[in-house]
C-alpha positions, -999 to 999 in steps of 0.1 A, spaced: -346 187 -213 -333 158 -232 -337 120 -228 -314 96 -245 -322 59 -247 -304 30 -262 -321 -3 -271 -309 -34 -287 -316 -21 -322 -314 17 -320 -309 50 -302 -337 75 -293 -332 112 -284 -362 131 -271 -359 168 -266 -386 190 -250 -387 223 -268 -418 241 -254 -426 274 -271 -403 266 -301 -417 264 -336 -406 235 -358 -393 259 -384 -369 274 -358 -352 240 -351 -323 226 -372 -308 192 -368 -273 185 -383 -252 154 -384 -214 157 -389 -190 128 -386 -201 113 -352 -219 143 -338 -257 151 -339 -265 188 -332 -298 203 -324 -299 241 -327 -329 265 -325 -342 298 -315 -370 304 -290 -385 337 -300 -397 362 -274 -434 368 -273 -446 404 -277 -447 419 -243 -479 434 -230 -469 470 -220 -500 474 -200 -491 447 -174 -466 449 -146 -443 419 -144 -426 411 -111 -411 377 -120 -401 362 -154 -386 327 -154 -390 317 -190 -359 321 -212 -356 331 -248 -329 331 -274 -307 307 -294 -298 273 -281 -276 244 -292 -271 209 -279 -246 183 -294 -245 146 -289 -217 121 -299 -232 91 -317 -216 58 -326 -200 55 -361 -220 24 -366 -252 43 -371 -267 41 -406 -273 78 -414 -299 68 -441 -321 53 -414 -324 83 -391 -358 99 -388 -373 127 -367 -406 140 -356 -417 172 -339 -451 170 -322 -464 195 -296 -430 209 -288 -413 175 -284 -386 166 -309 -380 128 -312 -350 115 -332 -347 78 -338 -315 62 -353 
């Protein structure tokens, strides 16, 4: 899930990435596009248990956002705390 907010002075993108390690996330900025890519790795399955319903998903993901050309790329910063990626620009 991603939230995008615009204030008078900046933009803020907040992405919830539960179960994803910070080292498995990449952020790229090309022209006017910000892309978040990552990989949620599958946990080792317990062969002793019987599963009847699995709703969590695993695998690679990618999300791209168009950003204004007026953004100063040198002032972009990001943080990753408790599975929440926050990007301020």
